[in-house]
Every structure is written in structure tokens, then in C-alpha cells.
ZADO-1210 file (C-alpha; in nm, 4 decimals, padded with zeros to 6 digits):
<atoms>
<atom x="00.1289" y="-01.5499" z="01.4337" code="MET" pos="1"/>
<atom x="00.4147" y="-01.5573" z="01.1851" code="ASN" pos="2"/>
<atom x="00.3268" y="-01.3501" z="00.8786" code="LEU" pos="3"/>
<atom x="00.6352" y="-01.4609" z="00.6899" code="ASN" pos="4"/>
<atom x="00.6930" y="-01.5363" z="00.3203" code="ARG" pos="5"/>
<atom x="00.5507" y="-01.8900" z="00.3538" code="ASP" pos="6"/>
<atom x="00.2307" y="-01.7540" z="00.5106" code="PHE" pos="7"/>
<atom x="00.1699" y="-01.5164" z="00.2178" code="TRP" pos="8"/>
<atom x="00.2742" y="-01.7672" z="-00.0502" code="GLU" pos="9"/>
<atom x="00.0191" y="-02.0089" z="00.0941" code="GLU" pos="10"/>
<atom x="-00.2526" y="-01.7406" z="00.0834" code="LYS" pos="11"/>
<atom x="-00.1871" y="-01.6806" z="-00.2882" code="TYR" pos="12"/>
<atom x="-00.1511" y="-02.0503" z="-00.3671" code="LYS" pos="13"/>
<atom x="-00.4882" y="-02.1330" z="-00.2088" code="ASN" pos="14"/>
<atom x="-00.6661" y="-01.8243" z="-00.3407" code="GLY" pos="15"/>
<atom x="-00.7425" y="-01.6912" z="00.0070" code="HIS" pos="16"/>
<atom x="-00.7359" y="-01.3305" z="-00.1088" code="LEU" pos="17"/>
<atom x="-01.0364" y="-01.1765" z="00.0597" code="LYS" pos="18"/>
<atom x="-00.8677" y="-00.8353" z="00.0538" code="TRP" pos="19"/>
<atom x="-00.8392" y="-00.8418" z="-00.3274" code="ASP" pos="20"/>
<atom x="-01.1477" y="-00.6770" z="-00.4770" code="ILE" pos="21"/>
<atom x="-01.0366" y="-00.7542" z="-00.8345" code="GLY" pos="22"/>
<atom x="-00.9783" y="-00.3945" z="-00.9453" code="TYR" pos="23"/>
<atom x="-00.8305" y="-00.0683" z="-00.8205" code="ILE" pos="24"/>
<atom x="-01.0216" y="00.0748" z="-00.5251" code="SER" pos="25"/>
<atom x="-01.2250" y="00.3845" z="-00.6050" code="THR" pos="26"/>
<atom x="-01.0504" y="00.6207" z="-00.3577" code="PRO" pos="27"/>
<atom x="-00.7063" y="00.5375" z="-00.4988" code="LEU" pos="28"/>
<atom x="-00.8284" y="00.5528" z="-00.8585" code="LYS" pos="29"/>
<atom x="-00.9732" y="00.8993" z="-00.8052" code="GLU" pos="30"/>
<atom x="-00.6534" y="01.0169" z="-00.6364" code="TYR" pos="31"/>
<atom x="-00.4346" y="00.8808" z="-00.9175" code="ILE" pos="32"/>
<atom x="-00.6639" y="01.0358" z="-01.1793" code="ASP" pos="33"/>
<atom x="-00.5755" y="01.3852" z="-01.0595" code="GLN" pos="34"/>
<atom x="-00.1960" y="01.3327" z="-01.0654" code="LEU" pos="35"/>
<atom x="-00.0403" y="01.5367" z="-01.3460" code="GLU" pos="36"/>
<atom x="00.3291" y="01.4453" z="-01.3364" code="HIS" pos="37"/>
<atom x="00.3795" y="01.1013" z="-01.4911" code="LYS" pos="38"/>
<atom x="00.7518" y="01.0925" z="-01.4116" code="GLU" pos="39"/>
<atom x="00.7197" y="01.0836" z="-01.0318" code="ILE" pos="40"/>
<atom x="00.8770" y="00.7843" z="-00.8608" code="LYS" pos="41"/>
<atom x="00.6054" y="00.5681" z="-00.7031" code="ILE" pos="42"/>
<atom x="00.6280" y="00.2668" z="-00.4714" code="LEU" pos="43"/>
<atom x="00.3441" y="00.0217" z="-00.4121" code="VAL" pos="44"/>
<atom x="00.4388" y="-00.2002" z="-00.1153" code="PRO" pos="45"/>
<atom x="00.2615" y="-00.5327" z="-00.0683" code="GLY" pos="46"/>
<atom x="00.0871" y="-00.4754" z="-00.4000" code="ALA" pos="47"/>
<atom x="-00.0894" y="-00.8106" z="-00.4177" code="GLY" pos="48"/>
<atom x="-00.2263" y="-00.8562" z="-00.7682" code="HIS" pos="49"/>
<atom x="-00.1206" y="-00.5024" z="-00.8481" code="GLY" pos="50"/>
<atom x="-00.4452" y="-00.3427" z="-00.9636" code="HIS" pos="51"/>
<atom x="-00.3021" y="-00.0018" z="-00.8683" code="GLU" pos="52"/>
<atom x="00.0189" y="-00.0820" z="-01.0557" code="VAL" pos="53"/>
<atom x="-00.1650" y="-00.1815" z="-01.3735" code="ALA" pos="54"/>
<atom x="-00.3740" y="00.1341" z="-01.3556" code="TYR" pos="55"/>
<atom x="-00.0688" y="00.3565" z="-01.3103" code="LEU" pos="56"/>
<atom x="00.0970" y="00.1960" z="-01.6127" code="LEU" pos="57"/>
<atom x="-00.2207" y="00.2308" z="-01.8174" code="GLN" pos="58"/>
<atom x="-00.2168" y="00.6059" z="-01.7445" code="LEU" pos="59"/>
<atom x="00.1459" y="00.6381" z="-01.8537" code="GLY" pos="60"/>
<atom x="00.3321" y="00.6536" z="-01.5230" code="PHE" pos="61"/>
<atom x="00.6861" y="00.5384" z="-01.5998" code="LYS" pos="62"/>
<atom x="00.8591" y="00.5208" z="-01.2617" code="ASN" pos="63"/>
<atom x="00.6573" y="00.2620" z="-01.0684" code="VAL" pos="64"/>
<atom x="00.8128" y="00.0109" z="-00.8277" code="TYR" pos="65"/>
<atom x="00.6590" y="-00.2819" z="-00.6411" code="VAL" pos="66"/>
<atom x="00.7880" y="-00.4650" z="-00.3362" code="VAL" pos="67"/>
<atom x="00.6265" y="-00.7806" z="-00.2033" code="ASP" pos="68"/>
<atom x="00.7442" y="-01.0533" z="00.0302" code="LEU" pos="69"/>
<atom x="00.5792" y="-01.3255" z="-00.1786" code="ALA" pos="70"/>
<atom x="00.6823" y="-01.4273" z="-00.5300" code="LYS" pos="71"/>
<atom x="00.3373" y="-01.5148" z="-00.6651" code="GLN" pos="72"/>
<atom x="00.1914" y="-01.1615" z="-00.6685" code="PRO" pos="73"/>
<atom x="00.5002" y="-01.0352" z="-00.8510" code="LEU" pos="74"/>
<atom x="00.4623" y="-01.3112" z="-01.1107" code="LYS" pos="75"/>
<atom x="00.0995" y="-01.2128" z="-01.1541" code="HIS" pos="76"/>
<atom x="00.1873" y="-00.8453" z="-01.2068" code="ILE" pos="77"/>
<atom x="00.4530" y="-00.9454" z="-01.4623" code="ALA" pos="78"/>
<atom x="00.1937" y="-01.1517" z="-01.6502" code="SER" pos="79"/>
<atom x="-00.0744" y="-00.8798" z="-01.6629" code="VAL" pos="80"/>
<atom x="00.1771" y="-00.5986" z="-01.7261" code="CYS" pos="81"/>
<atom x="00.4195" y="-00.7660" z="-01.9704" code="PRO" pos="82"/>
<atom x="00.6248" y="-00.4528" z="-02.0355" code="GLY" pos="83"/>
<atom x="00.6842" y="-00.3826" z="-01.6693" code="PHE" pos="84"/>
<atom x="01.0600" y="-00.3701" z="-01.5938" code="PRO" pos="85"/>
<atom x="01.1578" y="-00.6836" z="-01.4005" code="LYS" pos="86"/>
<atom x="01.4037" y="-00.4916" z="-01.1835" code="ASP" pos="87"/>
<atom x="01.1106" y="-00.2882" z="-01.0477" code="ARG" pos="88"/>
<atom x="00.9317" y="-00.6000" z="-00.9251" code="LEU" pos="89"/>
<atom x="01.1218" y="-00.6465" z="-00.6014" code="ILE" pos="90"/>
<atom x="01.0768" y="-00.9590" z="-00.3937" code="GLN" pos="91"/>
<atom x="01.1914" y="-00.8546" z="-00.0500" code="ALA" pos="92"/>
<atom x="01.0808" y="-00.7717" z="00.2984" code="ASP" pos="93"/>
<atom x="00.9606" y="-00.4104" z="00.2862" code="PHE" pos="94"/>
<atom x="01.1633" y="-00.3344" z="00.5991" code="PHE" pos="95"/>
<atom x="01.4839" y="-00.4452" z="00.4242" code="ASP" pos="96"/>
<atom x="01.4206" y="-00.2343" z="00.1124" code="LEU" pos="97"/>
<atom x="01.7212" y="-00.0285" z="00.0080" code="LYS" pos="98"/>
<atom x="01.6076" y="00.1956" z="-00.2768" code="GLN" pos="99"/>
<atom x="01.6462" y="00.5546" z="-00.3798" code="ASP" pos="100"/>
<atom x="01.3861" y="00.7913" z="-00.2430" code="LYS" pos="101"/>
<atom x="01.0277" y="00.7913" z="-00.3697" code="PHE" pos="102"/>
<atom x="00.7954" y="01.0832" z="-00.4414" code="ASP" pos="103"/>
<atom x="00.4794" y="00.8888" z="-00.3622" code="LEU" pos="104"/>
<atom x="00.4003" y="00.5644" z="-00.1820" code="ILE" pos="105"/>
<atom x="00.0533" y="00.4168" z="-00.2307" code="LEU" pos="106"/>
<atom x="-00.0971" y="00.2306" z="00.0639" code="GLU" pos="107"/>
<atom x="-00.3662" y="-00.0267" z="-00.0079" code="GLN" pos="108"/>
<atom x="-00.4114" y="-00.3076" z="00.2492" code="THR" pos="109"/>
<atom x="-00.0384" y="-00.3351" z="00.3243" code="PHE" pos="110"/>
<atom x="-00.0401" y="-00.1571" z="00.6614" code="PHE" pos="111"/>
<atom x="-00.3341" y="-00.3643" z="00.7876" code="CYS" pos="112"/>
<atom x="-00.1572" y="-00.6882" z="00.6893" code="ALA" pos="113"/>
<atom x="00.1395" y="-00.6194" z="00.9173" code="LEU" pos="114"/>
<atom x="00.1436" y="-00.7311" z="01.2763" code="LEU" pos="115"/>
<atom x="00.0460" y="-00.4270" z="01.4865" code="PRO" pos="116"/>
<atom x="00.3796" y="-00.4461" z="01.6693" code="CYS" pos="117"/>
<atom x="00.5461" y="-00.3457" z="01.3366" code="ARG" pos="118"/>
<atom x="00.3474" y="-00.0249" z="01.2894" code="ARG" pos="119"/>
<atom x="00.6112" y="00.2083" z="01.4350" code="ALA" pos="120"/>
<atom x="00.8676" y="00.0349" z="01.2100" code="ASP" pos="121"/>
<atom x="00.6353" y="00.0974" z="00.9132" code="TYR" pos="122"/>
<atom x="00.6222" y="00.4710" z="00.9881" code="VAL" pos="123"/>
<atom x="01.0005" y="00.4881" z="01.0265" code="GLN" pos="124"/>
<atom x="01.0617" y="00.2969" z="00.7018" code="LYS" pos="125"/>
<atom x="00.8122" y="00.5135" z="00.5111" code="MET" pos="126"/>
<atom x="00.9889" y="00.8276" z="00.6309" code="ALA" pos="127"/>
<atom x="01.3215" y="00.6752" z="00.5265" code="GLU" pos="128"/>
<atom x="01.1991" y="00.5848" z="00.1763" code="LEU" pos="129"/>
<atom x="01.0335" y="00.9166" z="00.0950" code="LEU" pos="130"/>
<atom x="01.2007" y="01.2243" z="-00.0496" code="SER" pos="131"/>
<atom x="01.1502" y="01.5521" z="00.1364" code="PRO" pos="132"/>
<atom x="00.7991" y="01.6944" z="00.0804" code="LYS" pos="133"/>
<atom x="00.6805" y="01.3666" z="-00.0696" code="SER" pos="134"/>
<atom x="00.3839" y="01.1662" z="00.0596" code="LYS" pos="135"/>
<atom x="00.2091" y="00.8429" z="00.1470" code="ILE" pos="136"/>
<atom x="-00.1450" y="00.8252" z="00.0141" code="VAL" pos="137"/>
<atom x="-00.3984" y="00.5519" z="00.0608" code="GLY" pos="138"/>
<atom x="-00.6517" y="00.3852" z="00.2818" code="LEU" pos="139"/>
<atom x="-00.6437" y="00.2630" z="00.6398" code="LEU" pos="140"/>
<atom x="-00.9133" y="00.0473" z="00.7913" code="PHE" pos="141"/>
<atom x="-01.1340" y="00.2193" z="01.0448" code="ASP" pos="142"/>
<atom x="-01.2457" y="-00.0425" z="01.2946" code="PHE" pos="143"/>
<atom x="-01.1092" y="-00.1239" z="01.6400" code="PRO" pos="144"/>
<atom x="-00.7785" y="-00.3033" z="01.6549" code="LEU" pos="145"/>
<atom x="-00.8150" y="-00.6678" z="01.7506" code="THR" pos="146"/>
<atom x="-00.5749" y="-00.9591" z="01.7737" code="GLU" pos="147"/>
<atom x="-00.7635" y="-01.1347" z="01.4931" code="ALA" pos="148"/>
<atom x="-00.6165" y="-01.0601" z="01.1544" code="GLY" pos="149"/>
<atom x="-00.4954" y="-00.9860" z="00.9071" code="PRO" pos="150"/>
<atom x="-00.6479" y="-00.7454" z="00.8392" code="PRO" pos="151"/>
<atom x="-00.5719" y="-00.5694" z="01.1647" code="PHE" pos="152"/>
<atom x="-00.7802" y="-00.2613" z="01.2273" code="GLY" pos="153"/>
<atom x="-00.7228" y="00.0699" z="01.3921" code="GLY" pos="154"/>
<atom x="-00.8939" y="00.4003" z="01.4526" code="ILE" pos="155"/>
<atom x="-00.8250" y="00.7595" z="01.3550" code="LYS" pos="156"/>
<atom x="-00.6797" y="00.8724" z="01.6896" code="THR" pos="157"/>
<atom x="-00.4347" y="00.5792" z="01.6904" code="GLU" pos="158"/>
<atom x="-00.3187" y="00.6657" z="01.3383" code="TYR" pos="159"/>
<atom x="-00.2747" y="01.0322" z="01.4309" code="GLU" pos="160"/>
<atom x="-00.0619" y="00.9405" z="01.7320" code="THR" pos="161"/>
<atom x="00.1461" y="00.6996" z="01.5245" code="LEU" pos="162"/>
<atom x="00.2114" y="00.9177" z="01.2183" code="PHE" pos="163"/>
<atom x="00.2220" y="01.2758" z="01.3556" code="LYS" pos="164"/>
<atom x="00.5827" y="01.2661" z="01.4792" code="PRO" pos="165"/>
<atom x="00.7118" y="01.1899" z="01.1253" code="SER" pos="166"/>
<atom x="00.4449" y="01.3266" z="00.8910" code="PHE" pos="167"/>
<atom x="00.2185" y="01.6242" z="00.8360" code="HIS" pos="168"/>
<atom x="-00.1343" y="01.4848" z="00.8331" code="ILE" pos="169"/>
<atom x="-00.2845" y="01.6685" z="00.5376" code="LYS" pos="170"/>
<atom x="-00.5926" y="01.4443" z="00.5089" code="VAL" pos="171"/>
<atom x="-00.7247" y="01.1694" z="00.7360" code="LEU" pos="172"/>
<atom x="-01.0983" y="01.1318" z="00.6907" code="GLU" pos="173"/>
<atom x="-01.3681" y="00.8761" z="00.6267" code="ARG" pos="174"/>
<atom x="-01.3526" y="00.7728" z="00.2604" code="ALA" pos="175"/>
<atom x="-01.6728" y="00.8915" z="00.0931" code="TYR" pos="176"/>
<atom x="-01.6198" y="00.6688" z="-00.2107" code="ASN" pos="177"/>
<atom x="-01.5343" y="00.3294" z="-00.0600" code="SER" pos="178"/>
<atom x="-01.6721" y="00.0189" z="-00.2248" code="ILE" pos="179"/>
<atom x="-01.9928" y="-00.1007" z="-00.0590" code="GLN" pos="180"/>
<atom x="-01.8417" y="-00.3827" z="00.1551" code="PRO" pos="181"/>
<atom x="-01.5920" y="-00.1314" z="00.3024" code="ARG" pos="182"/>
<atom x="-01.8322" y="00.1627" z="00.3368" code="LYS" pos="183"/>
<atom x="-01.7729" y="00.3492" z="00.6638" code="ASP" pos="184"/>
<atom x="-01.4743" y="00.1231" z="00.7404" code="LYS" pos="185"/>
<atom x="-01.1967" y="00.3104" z="00.5549" code="GLU" pos="186"/>
<atom x="-01.0067" y="00.6316" z="00.6144" code="LEU" pos="187"/>
<atom x="-00.8522" y="00.8039" z="00.3137" code="PHE" pos="188"/>
<atom x="-00.5254" y="00.9730" z="00.4006" code="PHE" pos="189"/>
<atom x="-00.2494" y="01.1936" z="00.2653" code="ILE" pos="190"/>
<atom x="00.0529" y="01.2128" z="00.4929" code="PHE" pos="191"/>
<atom x="00.3346" y="01.4454" z="00.3837" code="GLU" pos="192"/>
<atom x="00.6939" y="01.4060" z="00.4908" code="LYS" pos="193"/>
</atoms>
């Protein structure tokens, strides 16, 4: 399976966006709601329609960046967030991203959209992009990994093995506030560099 730019552009073009719930997911919303410092530098990789991005901007966060392989989601974010700086809507392969360090990276259905063979690369790139003592926060699917995807699943012990060498696992637990279709299928996490 080749999950390249053409693959994702086709998904957006045809409206095959089963991962897009149409609004910010409750676990991420509640996490963002408790953030006090609006000046932190935040990255949202593979943001899709950018519900998290729009919510961050609505709350007054000023230093938000988006990277996506496909052009269409970035165009959508620009249309729903007209004041969003164009230079912070980055069309690129996440693994090629060359940016300054971030204080927070929000994970929402990006990890599960990558081929499982890229997961170690994901961890390495996250560690590279984060400032010391910064963190990745988000959701990981909690169902056995299969070859069918995306989304590709995984389980808690696999995530621990993958992330522990590079991150302090502060939180990795079943999300209590998942939306109904994802109930008991998501792990909320906070991994600190």
C-alpha cells in the first residue's frame, strides 16, 4: 500500500474521510481547555480538516503550525480560519519537516494513518521536533494491529515499547471521554521528551 500524496488527495477529493468526526474530539478539547500559556509553539501533523487548529485559534493560541502531505486539507483550514498565517500551513511530508522546536505536538489520527513500518521513524521525528521537556499529547487507537488500514491499530504494550526509549510516559490510559463510536477503542496519552 502506498500512502503517498496522491492517495490522500484522492481521499479528500472523494470525501472518504471516515476518521473526520466534524469537530474537535472531546479528549483533545478537554486537554486544550486546561492549557494556560497561549504563546506555546504547537504543531498539528496530518491535521485533516483542522478542527483542533480552529479550536486553538478560537482560544487565542498564536503559535500554531500545521503540516499535511495533501494540499486539500490545508486549503480547507485556510478557508475556515481566514486569518491563519499561510507560512504555518506547511504542505510537506512530516518526516521531511525542518522547523524550529515545538513545545507541544497534538496527535489526532495521524499516527494510525502511517504504515506501521514507519512508527519508529515517527517516534524519532517527534523527539527531533520537540524542545526539551516538551510533549506529544493525543489519542492512539486501542485495537489489535492488522494489515488492513488506515487506520492501523495497536495496543498499549506496543506503544510503551515503541515510545519508552525516547519519552517519559506520563499518561497512557483508556480515554474516559471518547465519542461513542470510539468508546473503549482510544488511549489518551501524554509523552514527555
